[in-house]
C-alpha positions in Angstrom: -13.1 -15.3 -4.2 -11.2 -14.9 -7.4 -10.9 -16.8 -10.7 -7.7 -17.1 -12.6 -7.7 -16.6 -16.4 -5.0 -16.7 -19.0 -4.9 -14.3 -21.9 -2.6 -13.9 -24.8 -1.5 -10.5 -25.9 0.5 -9.3 -28.9 4.1 -8.4 -27.8 3.5 -4.7 -28.6 0.4 -4.5 -26.5 2.1 -6.3 -23.6 5.0 -3.9 -23.8 2.7 -0.9 -23.9 0.7 -2.3 -20.9 4.0 -2.6 -18.9 4.8 1.0 -19.6 1.3 2.1 -18.3 1.8 -0.1 -15.2 4.9 1.9 -14.3 3.6 5.3 -15.4 0.3 5.0 -13.5 1.6 3.2 -10.4 -0.2 -0.1 -10.9 1.5 -3.0 -9.1 1.0 -5.4 -12.0 -0.5 -5.9 -15.4 -3.2 -7.9 -13.7 -4.2 -4.8 -11.6 -4.2 -2.7 -14.8 -6.4 -5.2 -16.6 -8.8 -5.5 -13.7 -9.1 -1.7 -13.6 -9.7 -1.5 -17.4 -12.4 -4.2 -17.1 -14.1 -2.3 -14.2 -14.2 0.8 -16.4 -15.8 -1.2 -19.2 -18.2 -3.3 -17.0 -19.2 -0.5 -14.6 -19.0 2.7 -16.6 -21.1 4.7 -14.2 -18.5 4.4 -11.4 -15.9 6.9 -10.8 -12.1 6.3 -10.9 -12.3 5.6 -7.2 -15.0 2.9 -7.6 -17.8 5.0 -6.2 -21.1 6.2 -7.7 -20.7 9.9 -8.7 -23.3 10.9 -6.1 -21.5 9.1 -3.3 -18.1 10.4 -4.3 -19.5 14.0 -4.4 -20.8 13.6 -0.9 -17.4 12.3 0.3 -15.6 15.2 -1.3 -18.2 17.7 0.1 -17.7 16.4 3.6 -13.9 16.3 3.3 -14.1 20.1 2.6 -16.3 20.8 5.7 -15.7 18.2 8.4 -18.1 17.9 11.3 -17.2 19.7 14.5 -15.8 16.7 16.4 -14.0 15.1 13.4 -10.3 14.4 13.9 -8.1 14.8 10.9 -5.2 12.5 10.2 -1.9 14.4 10.1 -0.6 12.2 7.2 2.6 11.5 9.3 1.5 9.1 11.9 1.1 5.6 10.6 -2.6 5.4 9.8 -3.3 2.2 11.8 -1.8 3.9 14.9 -3.9 7.1 14.2 -7.2 5.0 13.9 -6.3 3.0 17.1 -5.6 6.1 19.1 -8.7 8.0 17.8 -11.7 5.6 18.2 -15.0 6.8 16.6 -16.9 9.3 18.7 -20.7 9.0 19.0 -22.5 11.6 17.0 -25.3 13.5 18.4 
């Protein structure tokens, strides 16, 4: 569920925000503002939205996958890859 709010910005701030949207790859100013608010409201989360401990674990496992892990080739559409490689039961 979302709530819609309206804000007023000085023209210079709005123009600077539009520049950041294009430079950083945001899809909209709303996305930029949501990201900025998350950083302010949840300062202990990483840029990816995880706790530092959880992100560290993800990065550690990415460096050393388990024996039966299957790596995505980055070329096959991801949905197709996931559909053709169902999760395997771990021992």
